[in-house]
C-alpha positions in Angstrom: -0.2 30.9 19.1 -1.7 27.7 19.9 -1.3 27.6 23.4 0.5 24.1 25.0 -2.6 23.3 26.7 -4.5 23.7 23.7 -2.2 21.8 21.7 -2.7 18.7 24.0 -6.3 19.2 23.3 -5.6 18.8 19.7 -3.1 15.8 20.3 -5.9 13.9 22.2 -8.2 14.2 19.2 -5.4 13.4 16.8 -5.0 10.2 19.2 -8.6 9.0 18.5 -7.6 9.5 14.4 -4.8 7.1 14.3 -4.1 5.7 17.7 -1.3 3.3 16.4 0.4 5.9 14.0 3.9 4.5 12.9 6.1 4.4 9.6 4.9 3.6 5.9 8.2 2.6 5.0 8.7 -1.1 4.6 12.0 -2.2 6.3 13.4 -5.4 8.4 16.4 -3.8 10.0 17.8 -0.6 11.1 20.1 -0.4 7.8 17.3 -0.9 5.8 15.6 1.5 7.9 18.2 4.4 7.4 18.5 3.8 3.3 14.3 3.8 2.7 14.3 7.3 4.7 17.4 8.5 2.7 15.8 7.6 -0.5 12.2 8.8 0.8 13.4 12.4 0.5 11.4 14.3 -1.8 9.7 11.6 -2.8 6.4 9.4 -1.2 7.3 6.4 0.8 4.5 4.5 -1.8 7.0 5.5 -4.3 10.1 3.8 -2.0 8.0 1.0 -0.8 7.9 0.2 -4.9 11.9 -0.1 -5.5 13.5 -1.5 -2.1 11.9 -4.7 -2.5 14.4 -5.3 -5.3 17.3 -3.0 -3.8 17.3 -4.8 -0.4 16.9 -8.2 -2.2 20.3 -7.8 -3.2 21.6 -5.2 -1.0 20.4 -5.9 2.4 23.1 -5.3 4.5 26.0 -2.4 5.1 28.6 -4.3 3.0 26.8 -5.9 0.3 25.7 -2.0 -1.0 29.0 -0.7 0.0 29.9 -2.9 -3.0 27.3 -2.6 -4.6 28.0 -1.1 -9.1 26.0 2.1 -8.8 24.6 1.6 -12.3 23.0 -1.3 -10.7 21.5 0.2 -7.7 20.2 3.0 -10.4 18.5 0.8 -12.2 16.9 -0.5 -9.5 15.2 2.8 -8.0 15.4 4.7 -11.1 11.7 5.4 -10.5 12.3 7.3 -7.4 13.3 11.3 -7.9 16.8 12.4 -7.8 17.8 8.7 -7.8 20.9 8.7 -9.5 22.5 11.6 -6.2 20.6 8.8 -4.0 22.3 5.7 -5.3 25.8 7.5 -5.1 25.0 8.7 -1.5 23.0 4.9 -0.4 26.4 3.1 -1.2 28.5 5.9 0.1 26.7 5.5 3.4 27.1 1.9 3.3 30.7 2.0 3.1 31.2 4.4 6.0 28.8 2.5 8.4 30.7 -1.0 7.3 34.2 0.7 7.5 34.0 2.9 10.7 31.0 2.0 12.5 31.4 -1.7 11.9 28.3 -2.4 10.2 26.1 -0.8 13.3 24.0 2.2 12.8 25.3 4.6 14.7 23.0 6.3 17.5 24.0 10.0 18.0 22.8 12.6 15.8 26.5 13.9 15.2 27.5 10.3 14.1 24.4 9.8 11.5 24.5 13.5 10.3 27.8 12.6 9.1 26.5 9.9 6.8 25.8 11.7 2.9 22.0 12.2 2.3 21.6 12.3 6.2 19.9 15.6 7.5 18.3 16.2 11.0 15.2 14.7 10.1 16.5 11.5 8.7 18.8 11.0 11.7 15.4 11.6 14.1 13.5 9.0 12.2 15.9 6.5 12.4 16.6 7.2 16.4 13.0 7.0 16.8 12.2 4.0 14.9 15.0 1.9 15.4 16.1 2.7 18.5 13.6 4.1 20.5 15.5 7.4 21.3 13.0 10.6 21.4 12.8 13.0 18.6 10.5 15.0 16.5 11.1 14.8 12.8 10.0 17.5 10.8 9.0 16.8 7.5 6.6 18.4 5.2 3.5 17.4 6.7 4.7 18.2 10.5 5.4 21.7 9.4 2.8 22.2 7.4 0.3 21.0 10.3 2.0 22.9 13.0 1.8 26.4 10.9 -1.7 25.9 10.2 -2.3 25.2 13.7 0.0 28.3 14.7 2.0 26.3 17.0 4.9 28.4 14.9 4.4 31.3 13.0 4.4 30.8 9.2 8.0 32.2 9.1 9.5 29.6 11.5 12.6 27.5 10.0 12.2 23.5 10.2 14.6 23.9 13.4 12.1 26.0 15.2 9.2 24.1 14.3 10.8 21.3 15.9 12.0 23.1 18.9 8.3 24.4 19.8 6.9 20.8 19.4 9.6 19.7 21.6 9.1 22.3 24.0 5.1 21.6 24.2 4.8 18.0 23.8 5.6 15.5 26.5 8.9 13.9 25.6 7.5 10.6 26.1 5.5 11.0 23.3 7.7 12.9 20.7 8.1 9.7 18.2 4.4 8.8 18.6 3.5 12.3 17.5 5.7 12.7 14.8 4.0 9.9 13.2 0.5 11.6 14.0 1.2 14.5 12.7 2.6 12.9 9.6 -0.4 11.0 8.9 -2.8 13.8 9.6 -1.3 16.1 7.2 -0.5 12.9 4.9 -4.6 11.9 4.5 -6.5 14.9 6.4 -4.9 18.5 6.7 -3.4 17.9 2.8 -1.5 20.7 0.9 -4.3 21.1 -1.4 -8.0 21.1 -0.4 -7.7 20.4 3.6 -10.2 18.9 4.8 -11.2 21.6 6.7 -15.0 21.4 7.1 -15.1 18.0 8.4 -12.5 18.6 10.7 -12.1 17.3 14.2 -9.7 20.0 15.5 -11.2 23.0 13.8 -12.0 24.9 16.2 -8.1 25.3 17.6 -7.4 25.8 14.0 -6.7 29.6 13.4 -5.4 28.9 9.6 -8.2 26.3 8.9 -10.7 29.3 9.8 -8.7 31.4 7.4 -9.0 29.1 4.5 -13.0 28.5 5.4 -13.5 32.2 5.4 -11.9 32.7 2.1 -14.0 29.8 0.5 -16.9 31.0 1.2 -16.3 34.5 0.4 -15.3 33.2 -3.1 -18.8 31.3 -3.2 -20.6 34.4 -2.8 
């Protein structure tokens, strides 16, 4: 397993790659960010950013979206995956925020995760990006990078990945690290054809060495 000391060395290198890492979803308010993150499940941020301008033009507040016609919302976000379920979820979420939280986005895990379509990852993103509350949201990129670096075992659950990262990384940089690992996984340590041959953290990556060894064996 990658030690805390070596993980911090890895993060120092990734700092140089993505010094100003931040979320790539377009949102002007905490409410818009919450809706965008819900929509991003099993869909790329790029795809979400293509549909939210029209959605937020007509439904920019919890009250407006709470009173939306579901068919109209479906039409606006039809290009993203699971758009039917997501349409129902974001309308119901907006209703709950309007009715139960007086149009304010809640700032606790318990309250956020009571909303339709909101799990721990979404709650962590909203708390960190909208309110500066420390957390590490484990998406597919963060999980993949953590396992390849052997911060955790390959069999580790998402909760175990989150716990390990939180234990080994200073709380003051949880939010930044979350975004840096996402970008590193999205553009460098990709699911298919990771850039191991030019990776600046290759010397720390047990899985990367395994991948490269297998590649060289196939090339013989």
